[in-house]
C-alpha positions in Angstrom: 83.1 93.7 92.5 81.6 90.7 94.0 84.0 88.3 95.4 83.8 85.0 97.5 83.8 85.2 101.3 87.0 83.5 102.8 86.5 82.5 106.2 89.4 82.4 108.7 87.4 80.5 111.3 85.1 81.6 113.9 86.4 85.1 115.2 89.8 86.7 114.1 92.9 85.1 115.8 95.1 86.8 118.2 98.1 86.0 116.2 98.9 85.2 112.7 102.2 84.0 111.6 104.0 85.0 108.3 103.0 81.7 106.7 99.6 81.7 107.8 99.2 85.4 106.4 100.6 84.3 103.0 98.0 81.1 103.0 95.2 83.6 103.5 96.6 86.1 101.0 96.8 83.1 98.3 93.3 82.0 99.1 92.1 85.6 98.6 94.2 85.9 95.2 92.6 82.5 94.2 89.1 83.7 95.1 89.7 86.8 92.8 89.2 89.2 95.9 92.4 91.5 94.8 91.5 95.2 94.6 93.6 97.8 93.2 93.5 101.0 95.5 92.4 104.2 94.3 95.4 105.8 95.5 97.5 103.6 93.1 95.3 103.7 90.1 94.1 107.7 90.4 97.0 109.1 92.0 99.9 107.4 90.6 99.1 106.3 87.2 102.8 107.0 86.1 103.8 103.7 88.0 102.1 101.8 85.4 101.4 98.7 87.7 99.2 96.3 86.5 96.6 94.2 88.4 98.6 91.1 87.3 102.1 92.4 88.6 100.2 93.0 91.8 98.9 89.5 91.8 102.1 87.8 91.0 103.6 89.7 93.9 101.0 88.1 96.2 101.5 84.7 94.9 105.5 84.7 94.6 106.3 87.2 97.0 107.9 87.2 100.4 106.2 88.6 103.4 108.5 91.2 104.7 106.9 92.1 108.4 105.0 90.2 110.9 101.3 90.6 110.3 99.5 93.3 112.6 95.9 94.1 112.9 95.4 97.7 111.5 93.4 100.6 112.7 90.6 99.3 110.7 90.8 95.9 112.6 92.3 93.9 109.5 95.4 91.9 109.3 98.2 93.8 107.5 101.6 93.0 106.4 104.2 94.0 103.3 104.8 91.4 100.7 107.8 91.8 98.6 109.0 90.5 95.1 112.0 91.7 93.0 111.4 91.7 89.5 114.3 92.1 86.9 114.0 95.2 84.7 112.4 97.2 87.5 114.1 100.4 88.6 112.1 101.4 91.8 110.8 99.4 94.6 106.9 98.8 94.8 105.5 97.9 98.1 101.9 96.1 98.0 100.3 96.3 101.5 97.6 93.6 101.9 95.0 93.5 104.5 93.0 90.4 105.4 
């Protein structure tokens, strides 16, 4: 899947606020850069979480934790969105 490159400026910032993380996440969704992990689609097909549900979580959700740089050097946080009718919690972890 070829996607657009989203620049966050020259070099990686030392700190990223929740608002900045959300802005970057929205830019990635708009650019079509959302990818479902093999873990979710391969290991947990019973969850039946669609690409559209993931994207709506990223667009309308709330950043639950301060963004941190993970062991791969990417910004990471959790975005939560409550949806009526769901009996289980779904956590979408995004990395920028």
